[in-house]
C-alpha angles and dihedrals in degrees: 000000000000125000094260093051092046091052092049092050090050090048093049090050091049091046091052090052091051093048088051087060093050096257133131128249124205141177111219121189092336093307124105114245123183120203125181132199097029102302149345095282096054103025120119099236094324091117092040094063129072115216115241125215090260098026125159123208130240140157090273094055136270121307127169141176091279097029128099131229112248120257123230112289096039100284128117117250120253124253114246101215110143115260119251119277108297141168128245131016124014114256139230124219108237140173133211123223088257090061097254112149121210143142128256131190109258090217139030114266108271127220090246091054091047091050089059088058093048094061093058121091113279115243121202112251128228127233130332088029100041089116093063108107099168138018098208112128103270109206133060105268091204093058095075127195134245089010093310132131124218115199117238118249094004098179096180093036122088115276113250138177091060128133126231088258092051088054092048092048091053093048091050090049089051092052093255138086140222115287110267132230149132121287090204098046100034093144093054112097089204090059102036118056092197091052091047094056096040093051095041092245094322094306099112139039093218129029091256100041150304101299128061117253113183094197096062105059133034103261130129091290098047105127098222100046105010127141146308083044093026119160143156126292125217109283096234104038108069101086091157088072100062140129123231088264092056099255110144138210098016086139115054132336093091131352112244132229114234133183093258106117135158093231142353100234108101152291096331095058113120110244128183130242119197142203102031125248144254087286096051129109126224096277093052091047093062117112091241095052118106140176128203128226135167112266089247096053121116121187137168092245099055129080132139150221130216138238132206122210128206 
């Protein structure tokens, strides 16, 4: 008996068991999917389980030797295999409310990490970044913004004064890309991957919880770097400002470019930054808060992090 026949026999046996319990059995896109209790919306765990190759059915959903137990909210949990060899920051395995699994940099990209990218040969970029001729940080880092001060040559601090295209070029070099989302529904954790991680799947207003705490993240009230002399904080040191998945500085320090743009035509497209910066107040430090800049803008309050998709 070949592998395909064996799998079909196992599936038929499991399907029979499910039918015996009064449940339905479907084949979706060539893959077996068991659903109990009349459908995913009303099933008792049927939608929360992922059928394994040799799964057996039960009232809590199908689970087999190679299947996974469903996570809360009716979506299967993500595997935790390490991502392929990449450059830059280490990554956390995360999951959106829709069940999409991906990787996100645990920290904002530092100036030292960005400098490693700058010494590599420059490759011409495609639309909408064909205008980008250099990826050197473009604004004076000592000038500051909103009353803030950014230290010069801050190797361990997040890189700033980079355009959207600079950020994308670095992420591509590192084997990653910018975190994806919807320009129209930027405050929806099911539509913005950055928002999903920052808000712990839509459960919290800030990375650390529901209520603002100015001592946890680097905003305008942060005791060590707060305004009027506000500035950045090392990209990998502020563990107090972390999500449940261990991703840091998604609120404050520097705002972050994301792939949430109004169009895909060129340097004047409006693209979102998220998370607020060292100069932001409580409302701008919320996970759902965004600002818009032209794709070609580069300011002392904006940096970025990268994502990696399966």
